[in-house]
C-alpha positions as CSV (number, residue, x, y, z in Angstrom):
1,M,107.2,111.8,111.9
2,K,106.0,114.3,109.4
3,N,102.5,114.2,108.0
4,M,102.6,112.3,104.7
5,K,100.5,113.5,101.8
6,N,97.8,111.1,100.6
7,L,97.8,109.7,97.1
8,K,95.2,112.2,95.8
9,E,97.3,115.2,96.9
10,I,100.4,113.7,95.2
11,Y,98.3,113.0,92.0
12,E,97.1,116.6,92.0
13,E,100.7,117.9,92.2
14,G,101.6,116.1,89.0
15,R,105.1,115.2,90.0
16,D,107.3,112.1,90.2
17,I,106.6,109.9,93.3
18,R,109.0,108.2,95.7
19,E,108.5,104.6,96.7
20,S,108.2,105.8,100.3
21,E,105.2,107.9,99.5
22,I,103.1,104.9,98.4
23,P,101.2,103.4,101.3
24,T,102.1,99.8,102.0
25,H,98.6,98.5,101.3
26,W,98.9,99.9,97.8
27,M,102.4,98.7,97.0
28,E,101.4,95.3,95.5
29,S,98.9,96.9,93.1
30,F,101.4,99.6,92.1
31,N,104.2,97.1,91.7
32,Q,102.0,94.9,89.4
33,F,101.2,98.0,87.3
34,M,104.8,99.1,87.2
35,F,106.2,95.6,86.1
36,G,108.2,96.1,83.0
37,Q,107.9,100.0,83.2
38,T,110.9,102.3,83.7
39,C,111.7,104.1,86.9
40,C,114.7,106.0,88.4
41,A,116.6,105.1,91.5
42,E,118.2,107.4,94.1
43,T,121.5,105.7,95.0
44,N,123.9,105.8,98.0
45,E,127.5,106.8,97.6
46,D,128.4,103.1,97.2
47,G,126.0,102.8,94.3
48,S,123.4,100.7,96.2
49,I,119.8,101.7,95.6
50,K,118.4,104.0,98.3
51,E,114.9,104.5,96.9
52,F,113.0,104.1,93.7
53,I,111.4,107.1,92.1
54,Y,108.5,106.6,89.7
55,Y,107.6,108.9,86.8
56,G,104.6,111.0,87.4
57,C,103.0,110.0,84.2
58,D,103.0,106.3,85.2
59,F,101.8,107.1,88.7
60,R,98.9,109.2,87.2
61,I,97.8,106.3,85.0
62,W,97.8,103.9,87.9
63,Y,96.0,106.4,90.1
64,H,93.3,106.9,87.4
65,Q,92.8,103.2,87.1
66,N,92.3,102.9,90.9
67,K,90.8,106.3,91.6
68,E,87.4,105.2,93.0
69,V,88.9,102.9,95.6
70,I,91.8,105.2,96.5
71,E,89.5,108.2,97.1
72,R,87.0,106.0,99.0
73,D,89.8,104.9,101.3
74,I,91.0,108.5,101.8
75,K,87.4,109.5,102.7
76,I,87.2,106.7,105.2
77,E,90.5,107.6,106.8
78,Q,89.5,111.2,107.1
79,T,86.2,110.3,108.7
80,L,87.8,108.0,111.2
81,K,90.2,110.8,112.2
82,K,87.4,113.1,113.2
């Protein structure tokens, strides 16, 4: 399994974000924020949805609203890995 980027690294890249890049423990918060917002979907050949892709501008707003807790969690994870 490849090493996933953390939310801060993705935020700093300023790009659109795939659903698979959002840690599961943040999905409920992110989905609540995104309710009623627009996003894109990558589809399979049969037209079924493969994965949602969220606009970077929306992700950055959500990140900014949760920045303190996100960066605290990242710091804890990095400390535990040492």
